[in-house]
N, C-alpha and C positions, 0 to 999 in steps of 0.2 A: 192719807199722813202719818205721822209717825206722831203716837201720841203718849202723853207719858207712861201709864201701864204696860208700852210696850216697849222688848227691847232693843236695844239700844246698839247698832251695829260697830263695834267701836275701830272699826278698821277705817270709816267712813269720818274723812277729817271731819274741822270748819267748824264756823255756826251751827248754831242746830239750825236755822234755816238751811243752811245751805245739806245737811242730813238729809232733810225732808223729803230737800229735792228731788237729790238724786236715791232715795230710796222710795221717794212717791213708784208707784205702780203707775202704768198709760193711762188707764183712763183720768185719776185724780189729776195728773199731771196735764193732760187736758181739756179738763176743765176749770184750773185753775189759771192755765193759758187763754182760755177761751174768755173768763169771766174776769180777765187781767186782772187778778190777784197775785203775780208773779209776774212780770216782761220776761220777754224771750230771750232778754239780754243775760238778765242775773239765773236765767236755765240755763243758758252757755257755759256764763263764769262759774255757775257754781259747779256744774261737768266738767268743762277743763282744768277746775283747782284738782278736783279727783285724778283724773289723766295724770294731769303733773307731781301729784304725791304716790300715785302705786303705779305706773306705769314704768317708772323701770326698773320694778320689781317682776315684774307680770311677762310684761314685754307683748302689752295685748291689743296694742295702738300701733304701728308697722310704720303708718307714716301721716301724719297730723300738720294741718295748714296752720296759716300762720293764723295766731290767735285776733290780732286786729283783721281779719277779713271774714274771718269766723263770728267776732263780732258785730262787724259791720251788716253782715246777714241776718243778726241776730237782733240788728237794731231797725230794720228793712223790715222783717215780719215784724217786727210791733206797728212802727209806721201803718202798714198794712192792717194791722187789725183796729187801730185806732182814729182808720176808715171805711171802718165798715164789710172791708176783703178776707174774708174769714177762709182760708184755703182746706179745712179741715180735721177732722180729729189728730193730725198731727203737726199742723200747724204752730211751729215753734222751735219743733224736738232738734234738740244735737243725734246726728247719729253717727257711725262708723262704720265705711265700706272695707269688707275685707276685699282681701286682697287676692282673693277668688275672682271675685267679678270685676270687668275694665270700666276704670273712673278714670274719664279724660282727664292727665296728669298728675294724677297719683301710681304710684307702684301696683303691679301687676304680677305676683311674683307665685301666683298660683300654689301659694305655698311652700315653695320650695328654693332652698338654694342655687340652682340651673338658673334662675329668673328675677336672680337678685336686684338686677339692672335694667329692669324690662319694667319700663314704665308706659301706660294705657295713653295710647292715643288718640281713643274716643270714646265715647260711653256704652 
């Protein structure tokens, strides 16, 4: 977590809690989710907000699924935790799929404009 004495990355926008979530290391984020100190939906929203702010300039995310669908998946992860079903240390983590790997329904460009229209048919 970011503490008062830590330098704050001003490029990370939003409320302090959003900053803490997107800047948290994996171990910290995993613990926060497992202990239900933050919801998977809160984590997803924080990451999606960051993508919305910064991706136009950096173009790091080539394809992004619908926010409502991603939020629904995060809500499902929260429901699993509430019922005692924990899926491991990455439970509820947002993740981006690199276009070098096939992920059904997402662009599979292999980083090349030649394959700009190629959509993966399976994982």
